[in-house]
N, C-alpha and C positions, 0 to 999 in steps of 0.2 A: 467661576472661581475668581478670576481677575477682578471682577465687578464687587464680589463680596469682600474681597480684601481692600478695595479702594473705599467702600463703605466704612469698614472697620477704621481704616487709618484716618478718614476725614472726620469720624466721630471722636476719636481718641484725641487727635489733634486739636479738635474743638475743645474738649474738656482742658487741655493744657494751653490753650490760646491766650494771647493778651486780652482778648474780649471776654474770656469766661474765668479763667483761674484766679485773677485778683479778686473776683466777685463771688467766689464759690467757697464760702468759709470752711465747709467740710473738706474740700479737696486741698484748699490752701494750706490747712492746719496739718493735713498727712504730709505735704511736701516740708513743712517745717519740723516735723518729727524726726526727720533723718538729716543728718548733717549734710549730706550729698544731695538731697532733694529727692531722693527715690521714693516711689510709691508701689506698693504691690500690684503686680498686673491682675491678680486674682481680684482685688478689690474694684479694680476698674472694670473687670468682665462681670462683675456683679451688678452693675449699674442697669436699671430697668431698659433704657434705650439700647445698651449694648446686648442685652439677653435677647432683645428683639431683633438683633443684627445676626448674631452668632452665639452659641453657648460652647463653641470648639476653643478651649484655652490655647491649644497648640497653633491653631489658625490665627487666632488673635495675636499671639506673640509673634509669629512669622510675618505677619502683615505690618506690626508695629516697627519691625526692624528695617522695612522699606522707607520709614518717615524721614523726612528732612529735619523735621521739628524736634523728634524724640529719639531717645535711645535706650536700649535694654542692656541690664547689666550682665555679667559673665555667666551668671548662673540661671538666666533667662527667667527670673523670678520678679524683677522690679523695672520700673522704667521711669525716666525724667525728661525734662526738656534739656536741649543741648545748650540753650542760651538762656539768660535772665529775662524775667518779663519786662516789658517797657510800659510805662504809662502812655496812653493814647488819647486823643480827643474823641472818644466814643460818642459823646453827644453831638459833637459837630457833624458826624457823618452818619447820623440815624434820623429816622422819621417815625412818626406816630401814625398809625393807619387802624381805622375801626370799621365796623359793619361785617366782621367775619362771623360765620356760624357758631353758636354757643353750643357745641356739640355734646357737652357733659350736663347740659341743663336738665335733662329729664331722667338720668341715671342716678341712682343712690349707691350703685357698687363702685367703691373707691378704685378698685384696679381696673375696671371697665372704662371709668371716667378718665384715668390716666392714660391709657392705652388710645383712647379716642383723641385726647389733647395732642399726644405724640405724633400720631397719625396726621392730624391736622396741620401741625408744626411742620411735618414734612412737606405737605402740600403748599403751605404758604412760602416756604423756602423756594420751592420749584417754581411757584407763581412769580416771586420777585426777581429771581435769578434770569428770567427773561429780560430783565432791564438793566442788570448790574451784577457784579459779584456780592453776594451776601455773606457776611462773616457771622452774623448771630441774629436769631429772633427771639425776643423775650415776650412770652405769653402773659399777658396781664390778667392778674386774678383778683377776685373781691377779698374783703377782709374777713369774711365770714369763715366758719369752720364746720363742716369741709369748705374750703374754697372753691369758687367756680370761675371758669373763664369768663372774662368780661366782653369778650368779642372784639378786644383792640390788641394791638401789639407795638413793640418798638422793634424796628428792623434796621440792623447795623449793616452799612455797605462798606465798600473797601476805601471809599473817599467822600469828602463833603460834596464835590461836584455831582456825583451820580445821586447822592441823597436828595439834593436839592432838585436836580432834574426830575427824579421819580415823584416827589412830593408835589410838583406842579403838574402832573399827569391826570387825566381823568381815566381811572382805571375801574374795572368791574370784576368782582370775584364771584364766580358762578352765578352771574347775571345781577348781582346786587352791587350798586355804586359804592365805592369806597371813599370815605372822608380821610384826608391826609393832610399832613403838614410836617415840617421839619421838627426834630425834637426841640432844638432852641425855641422855635416858635411856640411850641407846645407848653413848654416851660414858662415862657413870657405870658402866654394867655392865662395860665393857672395863677401866675404871680399876681396878675391884674385882679382875677377872680377872688383871690384870698387876701388882697392887700389889706383889707380892714379888719380881718379874722385874725384870733390868736392862734399861734401854733398849737396843734393837738398834743405834741409832745411824743409822737409816736417814735418807735424805734427804727432807725434807718438800716437798709440792708447793709451788708458786710462790703468793705472796700478796703483791701490789703494796703493800698497807697495812703489812704486816708489813716489807717491805724499806724502805719510806719510814721507818718508825719506827726501824728499825735504822740507816739513813743518819743520821738526825737524832741518834741516840745516839752514834754514831761521830764525828760532827760536834762533839757537846759533849766528848767525851773528847779530842779533837784540841784543842779550845779550853782544856781544863783543863790540858794539858800546857804550852801556851805561856803560860797565865796561872792559875797554882796557886791564886791567891786568890779565883776565881771560883766561888762556892759558892752560886749563886742557886737556890733551890728550883725556879724555873721550869725549869732546865735539867736536873733529876734525872729519871730514868726512873720511871714508876710501874708498870712492867711486873714481873711477879713470875714466878719459875720454876715451872713445873708440877711436881708430884711425879712419882717415877718410873712409877707405875701410870698417870697421865694422859698421860705421854709416849708411852708404848707404846700407848695407845689413839689418840692423835693420829697417831702413825706408822702404825698400820694404816690408819686412815681416810685418811690422806694419800696413802699409796703405792699403795692399791688401788682410788681411785675417780679419776674425771675428770669435768670439765664435759661436758654433753651433746654438744658439738661439738669439745672441745679436742683439738688435734694432728691433726685431720682437714684437713690443709692441701692437699697436692697428690699424695697417694698414688694 
């Protein structure tokens, strides 16, 4: 029972972690619908990965109460983070790794494919946790519909030092040598590859911090229209546009990867 509760806490804490919540549009929007940031526990319990761990709502509530990151309301119906999310240098502490088995390649059953991917995800977490604390795994998918696992992942570690150490290792997964590099190195490689190609104009994945900065920038523009004399340097954006190659690299990364449990709602 103790092990089961630990699995529940670990999974729910991941949903609300700095590594996932700001990039999970569905869950982020749920937190914004309530002024206090509460989300129905029943909704979290309905996620596919949660249903694979436990369907006992009372047990899930009891487990969440032991979390250092989360808190449950007085009615035992909702939960939220105890502290606000913080923007992290996730790219700097992540690696790119490929040559994992494409376990969903032969199946046409959506549910079966999803379960196989989630099971593989857990195995990949265990594999890399031999070398350092893993905060998240992003299973990279094709752009096709239905999407398929590409055989590559982004692994986020607790710090950049661990990521660099693991990326430099010669590791094998089930007898197959892995190709690995740090995520910044992967982005640089893709930027070079696409430097002479135009942006595809693909939709980038959700990023709450980027949306908030955009909202702040638009608010400043609105203020400028109503008050043209407002030239405060504090109101000016420090953001710079990436060059074309960098845009293509970001597009590929954003449209073919997803947080370890993102979009696994009530399928």
